[in-house]
C-alpha positions in Angstrom: -3.0 -18.2 3.3 -4.6 -16.2 6.1 -6.9 -17.8 8.7 -10.5 -18.2 7.6 -9.7 -17.5 4.0 -11.7 -19.8 1.7 -9.4 -22.4 0.0 -9.8 -23.3 -3.7 -9.5 -26.8 -4.8 -6.3 -27.8 -6.3 -6.4 -28.8 -10.1 -4.3 -31.4 -11.9 -2.3 -28.7 -13.7 -1.9 -26.4 -10.9 1.9 -26.7 -11.0 4.0 -28.7 -13.3 6.5 -29.6 -10.6 4.3 -30.1 -7.9 3.3 -33.8 -8.4 2.8 -34.8 -4.7 -1.0 -34.5 -4.8 -1.5 -36.6 -7.9 -2.1 -40.3 -8.1 0.7 -42.2 -9.8 -2.0 -43.8 -12.2 -3.2 -40.4 -13.4 0.3 -38.8 -13.7 0.2 -39.0 -17.6 -3.2 -37.3 -17.7 -1.7 -34.0 -16.2 0.9 -34.0 -19.1 -1.7 -34.6 -21.8 -4.3 -32.2 -20.4 -8.0 -32.1 -21.0 -7.9 -32.4 -24.9 -7.7 -36.2 -24.8 -10.7 -36.1 -22.5 -12.5 -33.7 -24.7 -12.0 -36.1 -27.8 -13.1 -39.1 -25.8 -16.3 -37.5 -24.6 -17.3 -36.0 -27.9 -18.7 -39.2 -29.2 -22.4 -38.0 -29.3 -24.9 -39.3 -31.7 -24.2 -36.8 -34.4 -20.5 -37.3 -34.2 -20.8 -40.9 -34.5 -23.0 -40.6 -37.4 -20.5 -38.2 -38.9 -17.5 -40.4 -38.3 -19.4 -43.5 -39.8 -20.4 -41.6 -43.0 -16.9 -40.3 -43.4 -15.3 -43.6 -42.8 -17.6 -45.4 -45.0 -16.9 -42.7 -47.8 -13.3 -42.1 -47.5 -11.8 -45.0 -45.4 -8.5 -44.0 -44.0 -7.8 -41.1 -46.5 -8.7 -38.3 -43.9 -6.9 -39.8 -40.9 -4.2 -37.1 -41.4 -6.7 -34.6 -40.3 -6.8 -36.2 -36.8 -3.1 -35.8 -36.5 -3.2 -32.2 -37.7 -6.1 -31.0 -35.4 -5.1 -32.9 -32.3 -2.4 -30.4 -31.2 -4.5 -27.4 -31.5 -7.5 -29.1 -29.7 -5.3 -29.9 -26.8 -3.7 -26.5 -26.6 -7.3 -24.7 -26.8 -8.6 -26.9 -24.1 -5.5 -26.5 -22.1 -5.7 -22.7 -22.2 -9.5 -22.7 -21.5 -8.9 -25.0 -18.5 -6.2 -22.9 -17.1 -8.0 -19.6 -17.7 -10.9 -21.1 -15.6 -8.5 -22.3 -12.9 -6.8 -19.1 -12.4 -9.8 -16.9 -12.5 -12.5 -19.2 -11.1 -14.8 -18.3 -14.0 -15.4 -19.8 -17.4 -14.6 -18.5 -20.8 -17.8 -16.5 -21.3 -17.5 -14.7 -18.0 -14.0 -13.8 -18.8 -14.9 -12.6 -22.1 -17.4 -10.3 -20.7 -15.0 -8.6 -18.5 -12.0 -8.2 -21.1 -13.7 -7.6 -24.4 -16.1 -5.1 -25.8 -19.9 -5.6 -25.7 -20.3 -6.3 -29.4 -17.6 -8.9 -29.5 -18.8 -10.6 -26.5 -22.3 -11.0 -27.9 -21.0 -12.0 -31.3 -19.0 -14.9 -29.5 -22.2 -15.9 -27.4 -24.5 -15.9 -30.5 -22.0 -18.2 -32.3 -21.7 -20.4 -29.3 -25.5 -20.5 -29.0 -25.9 -21.4 -32.8 -23.2 -24.1 -32.8 -24.6 -25.7 -29.7 -28.1 -25.6 -31.1 -27.1 -27.1 -34.5 -25.1 -29.7 -32.5 -28.1 -30.7 -30.4 -30.3 -30.7 -33.5 -27.9 -33.1 -35.3 -27.7 -35.4 -32.0 -31.6 -35.5 -31.8 -31.8 -36.4 -35.6 -29.3 -39.1 -35.3 -31.1 -40.6 -32.2 -34.3 -40.4 -34.1 -32.8 -42.2 -37.1 -31.2 -45.0 -34.8 -34.7 -45.4 -33.2 -36.3 -45.7 -36.6 -33.9 -48.5 -37.4 -34.8 -50.3 -34.2 -38.7 -49.6 -33.7 -39.6 -48.9 -37.4 -41.4 -45.6 -36.8 -41.4 -42.0 -38.2 -38.0 -40.3 -37.8 -39.4 -36.9 -37.2 -41.7 -38.3 -34.5 -38.9 -39.9 -32.8 -36.7 -36.9 -33.1 -39.4 -34.8 -31.6 -39.7 -37.4 -28.8 -36.2 -37.2 -28.0 -36.1 -33.4 -28.1 -39.0 -33.2 -25.6 -37.5 -35.8 -23.3 -34.2 -33.8 -23.4 -36.0 -30.4 -22.8 -37.9 -31.9 -19.9 -34.8 -33.2 -18.2 -33.1 -29.8 -18.7 -36.0 -27.9 -17.2 -36.5 -30.5 -14.4 -32.8 -30.0 -13.7 -33.0 -26.4 -13.6 -36.2 -26.4 -11.4 -34.5 -28.6 -8.8 -31.8 -26.1 -8.5 -28.9 -28.4 -9.2 -27.3 -30.2 -11.8 -28.0 -33.8 -12.3 -25.3 -35.0 -14.6 -22.2 -33.2 -13.2 -20.4 -34.3 -10.2 -19.8 -32.0 -7.5 -16.3 -32.8 -6.6 -13.4 -30.4 -6.8 -11.0 -32.9 -8.5 -10.9 -33.1 -12.5 -9.7 -36.6 -12.7 
């Protein structure tokens, strides 16, 4: 590295054999990758409602789906994390560079649709939970949660910084 050249933060998956920079307590996390973290953090209200309904209806009959889908989820998250670490950009920016315009926009529209439906399910689940606690109207609670979420998102953007994401270079 030349003098004055900016340094990039070292990531936990930078090198499989260079383990000197990792804490011993987190050594297993580098081998598992970000897939386990994705599974653990995906417990949003819509997910919890879905898990509860599926568990109530099917019991343990669908547990084999977890075993089947976990390796592909880990692989997908690992590839996405490594692409971001190598290029310094996310998947969308890399898709814009390497794929045709129509394929890029098709992917962006699909991402936008999936995220919008996921957020709508989360707001509806929070409205249902608030109705159980406070005995009110589900659409009113859902609208209230949507307004609070949008206000927080616009406040975050107007301040010019992210509120919920720590600004450190370490992933673990």
